[in-house]
N, C-alpha and C positions, 0 to 999 in steps of 0.2 A: 462708342468710344471715347474714353476721357481725352478732353483737349490736352494739347501738348504742354501747355504750361499751367496745367493744375494735376496736383496729386491726386486729389480726389475730387468725384463730381456727383452730385445728386445721391449722397449718402444719407438715407433716411431712416435711422433704427429707434425704436423704444424698447427699451429694457427695465422690465417691472423689478421692484424691490426683492431680492432674494434670488433673481434668475441668474442662471450661469450661460453667458451668450459667448459664442466662439466665432471670431472672425479668421475665416481660411481662404486660400487662395496661393497662387504662385508667388515666387519671389518679385518684390518690385510693384506688387498691385495695390499696395496702400495700405495694408493692415496696420502696419507699426506708425505709419504717420496718422491714421485715425486715432491709434491710442495717444500719440504725443499731443493730438488736438484736444482730447478730453481731459488730459492732464495739466493742459495750459501752456505745455512746452512747443506748440506750435500755434500761431496765430491763423485762424480761419477768416477767409476774404468775404464770405457770405455764409447766410444760414444762421442758426442758433442751435447753441449747447445748453442743456438745461439737466438742472438736478431737481427733481420734482417740480415746483414752481419757480425755482430760481436759475434765471439765466445767468451764466458764469462767463459769458463772451469775454468780458472785461475784468473778471477777476483773476488774480494772480494764482501761478500754482499752489504755493504755500497756504492759500487760504480755499482752496476748492474742497477741501477735503477728500483726497483720493491718495490710495496708496498703491504703489508699483513693485512689482517684483519682474527683474530682468532676467535675460537670457544666461549672463553671467552673475554669479552670486554675488559680486561686489562687497565682499565681507573685510573687515578690517583684520589683516594677518595677526596684529599685535594684541588685539582683543579677545578675549574670552567669548563663549556663547553666550553668557549672560551680557556681557558689556556689547556685544554686537546687536542683541535684540532690541536693548533698552537705549541705544545710542539715541535714536530721535528723541525719545523722551526726555532724555537727559538735556538735548540741546533745548527743548520746549520749557525747561524749568518744572517739569512736573515733580510734584512731592516725592520723596525718596520711599515712603511706604505707598504709595499708589503706584510710582513705578515698578517697585518690587512685585506688588501683587499682579500687574498687568504682564509682567516678564514672565512669572513662573505659571500664570494660566495658560500663556500662549506657548509656553514649551511643554506645559500639559497636554494641550491639544494636538501638538505636533509630535509627541513622544521624546522630547527632549530634555526630560527633567533631570534624567542622571547624567548629562554631557554639558551642563550649564558652564561647567569650571575648564572646559577643554578650549583649545586654540583651534582654528579653521584647519590647519595643516593636519592634526589628529581625527579629522572627520572623513568619512565617506562623501562622494558626490552627493548622493540623495539625503544626507545628512546636512551638507552644506546647504542645499536648497531649500531644506526644511527650515534653517535657520535665518534664509533671507525671506523665507514666507513668515515666519515669526515677527521678523523686524517691521513688516507690513503690519500683520495682526495687532499689535500693541498700540498702534497708532488709533485703532478703532473707527476707521474711516467709513464714510457711506457709500463709497464706491472702490472697487479693487481693479486694479488694471495688471495684466499678466501679458508680458511679452515673450513668447517661447521659452517659458521656464524649464523645460524638461528636455530642450533639443542638445545639450551637453551631457546627458545621461546614457548610458547604454540601453540596447533594446529591452532587456529583461527588468532593468530597473525603470525605464519608462512606464512599463504596465503597471508596475506597483505603485509608482508616484501618481498615476493617472486617479487611481482610488483614492490616495493620499489627500489629493488636491479637492477632489469632490468632498470627501468626508469634512475636511477644513472648511470649506465652503458652507456645506449645511450647518456645521455647528456655530457659524459666524452669522450667516443668514443676510449678508450685503450682497447688493448688485456687482457683478463680476464681468469684467470684458476680457476675453482671453484670446490672445493672438496664437497661431500654429500654420504652418505649411502643410501638416500632416492631416489627410482628410480622416484617417481611422481616429486619430486623437479627436478630432471634430465630432466625429459621428458618435463616438462612445462619451464624450463628455459633456457636450452642449444640450440645455434644453430647446434652445434655438441655434440656428448656425445662419451665418450672414456669409455669402460666398461673394468674393472681390475678384475683378478681372479688369486690369489695365485701368484702377481707380472708380470703377463703377460697380455697384451693386447688382449682381446678376439674379440675387433670389436669398429670401431670408425667411426660413421656415422652419420645422421641426426636422430632425435627422429621419424620419420616417417619409415627410413628405418629399425633402429634396431627393431621396432615392426613387419613390414610386412615383413622382410628379415633377421630374426636372423641368425646369422653365425654357431651358434651350440646351443648345447642343454641348456648351462648354460646362453647364453642371452635370449634364449627363454624363461626360467623359471623366470629370474631375471627382464626382462623387460615386463611390462604388470602387470595389477593388475584387478582381482584376477589372479595367475599364470596359464600358460598353462597346461592342462592336456597332459599327455604323455602315451602312452601305445605300448606294444610292439605287432608288429604286423606281418602278413604274405603277402606276394603279389602274389596273385593267377595269373597265366597267362590265356590265353583264352583257353577256354576248347573246347571239341569236340562239344559240344552244341551250340558253337557261343556265350558263355556268355561271358559279358564285364569283363574286367581285374578289380579286386577288392582288396580293403585292408581287410584282414580277422583278425577281433578282437576277440578272444575267439570264441564262437560259431557264432558272427554276422559278416556281410561283409558290407561294403560301396563300390557301384560301383563306378569306376573311370572313367571320361570322358577322350577321347583320348588325349586330351592336357596335362591332369594330368597323365595318365596312361605313356604318353612320357617321363616325367620328371624323372620316376624312375624306365623306363625300364630296365636299367642293373641291377636291383634288384629284377627283376622278379623270383620267387620260393625261395626267401631268406627272412629273417627277417628284418624289421625295426623298427623304433621307428615313430610314427604317433602321431603327436602334433594336439590339438583343443583348440583353446581359448574358456573360457566359454561363452564370449559374442557371438560367433560364434554359439552356441547351441541354436535351436529353438524347443519349443514344438511343437509336430504335432500329429494328429490323424491319419496319414498316416505310411507307413513304412519308418522305421530308425532305430536307436539305441534304443534298449528296456533297461529299466532301472527301478530300484526301488528308489524312493525317501527317503531318512533317516533324514534329517535334512533341514528345511526350514527357512530361515532368511529374515523376511521382513524388508525393508530398506526405505519403503517410494517411492522413485522414481525407486527402483529396488527390486527384491528378489534374494536370493542365495539359489540354490538347491544344497545340498551335494547328492550325488547319488550312489548307487552299481551298477556297469556294469559287465557284463560278460566278461571281457578283463583282460590282466594282466597290471598292472600300470607299467611303466618303468621309471616313474621319478626320484625315489631316486639312481636306480642303473645307469640309464643313467646320471646322474649330477656326480656321482663319476666317472665314466669313463671318462667323459669329463675333470674333474678336474686331474684325476690320468693318463690318457693317456692310459689305459688300457681296454681292451675288458670287456663289462658288464658280471656281473654274477647272479645266481640265488639268490632268497631272496628278491624278490619282496612281496608286501601287498597281500594277499590273504584272503578269506574269506567274511564276510558279512560286512566288515567296509567300509565305504564311500571310493571310490577311484578316484571320479571325481566331478567335481563341475560345475555349471552353472548359469550364470548372466541373469536373463529372466525379461520378462514384469513383474511389479507387480501385474497387474489384471488377470494373469493366474492362473486358480485354481488347484493348486500342494499341497497335503497333505502329511505329513511324513507317510512312509508305503504304500503310494499309487504306483501305477504302471504307469511310464511317458516315452514318446518316443519322443527321439529328433532327428531332421535333422540337417544337416549342409551342407553347399555349399561344393563340391570337390574342388572347386577352394581355399579355406580357410583352406586345410588341410597343415600341414607342417610334412616334411619328414627329417629323420636323420638316419646316419650309426649308427647302434649300438654299433659297435667296437670302434669307434672314437668319436662320438658324433657331429660329423659336419653335416651341412646341406646338403641334396641332392638338387641339382638344376638342373639337368639334362643335 
């Protein structure tokens, strides 16, 4: 947990040349503060910020060779696209011919070549954001900083602009730090993703690693949509009858094959948190986890089934424990309200109020320590 007087604590990131790194997390977790520190707009109280071998802790923002793109476009309404893109170059007294070359090159990369004479009010939201990016590109910085640049766009345009941002990034090749609260944006855009919570770095890895091997409960529930189901479970040891080790969820059990049981061997006879991703639950007519469907949402290519399972959901308590660094306490959801969700084939006949059985590959189960929220890896 971050100290109350620190906006960021123990943030250790390395970003390679040409790498696109995304900072993601809930509001107030320190994403924008991290960007402002790199830019020199916020002074760090300890640690080091380096661009290559150059330490820039005491270097002023204007001499750090960074360019920022903000959530609001911040365009000058009385200036044309050409003038907005070249504004910084004019202030830097760049020669007119060189200024013109850079402006037109940036406009070409961004598809703004035919719009250079227009004013911002004559542009769409996506075009305005590209102008803002152009203003950063022409400076030819060594580091790009982007603070939620797509958040003001509608959903369809955001999807389109994600690919535009990545195309521009690849054409330029500069190291980029990109801030977002949208985990889908983070997963689809980042070469690597840094997950922040309460000013503390939770995990820094590739999108695939974050999804497959989350470091703790917070990362497990934040990365992946829909969010992971989490339940309190006991781990039964081998019985006298020779039964296989199992994770016991309420009155139900999931048998664990030897490799999975070995991962959690140290927790035999103890409580753990078991995580199951909604997409790993498969409707079956055989043995499995018996549940009652409460809400069924048909979405065309898939359907979401909100169900009640005879098990204690641990999501809320475990997330609080991970954030506070304290053991989880009682206060789980109980009763008949849905306590789980499955993402299943749209042609599977599941009706609200009906009984349904789910199977899950034991290799796709996630296990977490209930006291620390940390992943159990064996």
